[in-house]
C-alpha positions in Angstrom: 0.0 0.0 0.0 1.3 3.4 -0.8 -0.2 6.5 0.9 0.7 10.0 0.1 0.0 12.7 2.6 0.1 16.4 1.7 0.0 19.0 4.4 0.3 22.7 4.0 3.4 24.1 5.8 1.3 26.6 7.8 -0.8 23.7 9.2 2.3 22.1 10.6 3.9 25.3 11.9 0.7 26.9 13.4 -0.3 23.7 15.1 3.4 23.0 16.1 3.2 19.5 14.8 6.2 17.1 14.9 4.2 14.1 13.5 1.1 13.3 11.5 -1.3 10.8 13.0 -2.5 8.1 10.6 -4.9 5.3 10.9 -5.4 2.3 8.6 -8.4 0.2 8.6 -8.2 -3.2 7.0 -11.3 -5.1 6.4 -11.0 -8.8 5.4 -12.8 -12.2 5.6 -11.3 -14.8 7.9 -10.8 -18.5 7.0 -14.3 -19.4 8.1 -16.0 -16.6 6.3 -16.5 -14.0 9.0 -15.9 -10.3 8.2 -13.1 -8.8 10.3 -11.7 -5.3 10.8 -8.3 -4.4 12.1 -7.2 -0.9 12.9 -3.6 0.3 13.0 -2.7 3.6 14.5 0.6 5.3 14.0 2.3 8.7 13.9 4.6 9.7 11.0 7.5 11.9 12.0 7.7 15.2 10.1 11.2 16.0 8.8 12.7 18.6 6.6 16.0 16.8 6.7 16.5 15.2 3.3 19.2 12.8 4.6 17.0 11.6 7.4 14.2 10.8 4.8 16.6 9.1 2.4 18.1 6.9 5.0 14.9 5.6 6.5 12.6 5.4 3.4 12.1 1.9 2.1 12.9 2.3 -1.6 11.4 -1.0 -2.4 8.0 0.5 -1.8 8.9 3.3 -4.1 9.9 0.9 -6.8 6.7 -1.2 -6.5 4.5 2.0 -6.5 6.2 3.2 -9.7 5.8 -0.2 -11.3 2.1 -0.1 -10.5 1.6 3.4 -11.7 3.5 2.6 -14.9 0.9 -0.1 -15.5 -1.7 2.7 -15.5 0.2 4.3 -18.4 0.2 1.0 -20.3 -3.5 0.5 -19.7 -4.2 4.0 -21.1 -2.0 3.4 -24.2 1.1 5.3 -23.1 3.7 2.5 -23.3 6.7 4.8 -23.8 5.8 6.9 -20.8 5.5 3.7 -18.8 9.0 2.6 -19.8 10.5 6.0 -19.4 9.1 6.3 -15.9 10.8 3.1 -14.8 14.1 3.8 -16.6 14.3 7.3 -15.0 13.6 5.9 -11.5 16.2 3.2 -11.9 18.8 5.7 -13.0 17.9 8.1 -10.2 18.2 5.3 -7.6 21.6 4.2 -9.0 22.8 7.8 -8.9 21.4 8.2 -5.3 23.3 5.0 -4.2 26.5 6.4 -5.7 26.0 9.8 -4.1 25.2 8.4 -0.6 28.2 6.0 -0.7 30.5 8.8 -1.8 29.2 11.0 1.1 29.6 8.1 3.5 25.9 8.3 4.5 24.7 5.3 6.5 21.6 4.0 4.6 19.9 0.7 3.9 21.7 0.1 0.6 20.2 -3.4 0.3 16.8 -1.7 -0.1 18.1 0.5 -2.9 19.9 -2.4 -4.6 16.7 -4.5 -4.4 14.7 -1.6 -5.8 17.0 -1.3 -8.8 16.7 -5.1 -9.2 12.9 -4.8 -9.3 13.0 -2.0 -11.9 15.5 -3.8 -14.1 13.4 -7.0 -14.0 10.2 -5.1 -14.8 11.9 -3.4 -17.8 13.1 -6.8 -19.0 9.5 -8.1 -18.6 8.3 -5.1 -20.7 10.7 -6.0 -23.4 9.4 -9.6 -23.5 5.8 -8.2 -23.5 6.7 -6.1 -26.6 8.0 -9.1 -28.4 4.8 -11.0 -27.6 2.7 -8.1 -28.6 3.9 -8.3 -32.1 1.7 -11.4 -32.5 -1.4 -9.7 -30.9 -3.3 -6.4 -31.2 -0.9 -4.1 -29.4 -3.3 -1.8 -27.7 -5.4 -4.6 -26.1 -2.3 -6.6 -25.2 -0.6 -3.6 -23.5 -3.8 -2.7 -21.7 -4.0 -6.3 -20.4 -0.4 -6.3 -19.1 -0.8 -2.8 -17.8 -3.7 -3.9 -15.7 -1.7 -6.8 -14.3 1.2 -4.4 -13.5 -1.1 -2.1 -11.5 -1.8 -5.0 -9.1 1.8 -6.1 -8.6 2.9 -6.4 -5.0 6.3 -6.5 -3.3 5.8 -10.2 -2.5 4.9 -11.0 -6.1 8.0 -9.3 -7.3 10.2 -11.3 -5.0 8.6 -14.5 -6.0 9.1 -13.7 -9.7 12.7 -12.9 -9.2 13.3 -16.1 -7.1 11.6 -18.1 -9.9 14.0 -16.6 -12.4 17.0 -17.2 -10.0 17.6 -13.4 -9.8 16.6 -12.6 -6.3 19.6 -11.5 -4.4 18.6 -10.0 -1.1 21.6 -8.7 0.8 21.6 -9.8 4.5 
């Protein structure tokens, strides 16, 4: 799940907020068919420190979110925009890894590396899809794969990479 929160700076300063309260409600059906509801409360720390953000943000979530949103471009017939989005993010992440290593910043580099791995695999999948699309009506084929991409999860990505023998999680 990806959640984007946008607050106006004056709301934060006037209310002297150092965190934003969030609540997630998850509704599901249990194994015997009963409807269940779980509620998770948390506070998200507000920071203006870019380094603090970079070192704590799980880039794998960012990669999955971008893969999903690229599927929306595919679904709406914008295949090149979809590929460009993923290529640019991959390049940005690789550059960010290089910059933070050069600056000796302590960060979760395995999350960055895994994110790049996700993006490279997705770009490879897109190339295979384009080859397969040559035998099918392109717009409907890309709409179909785009719809699948919008539903891709972090766990599905790991399973696909493991199946291909490409999953290399650093421990």
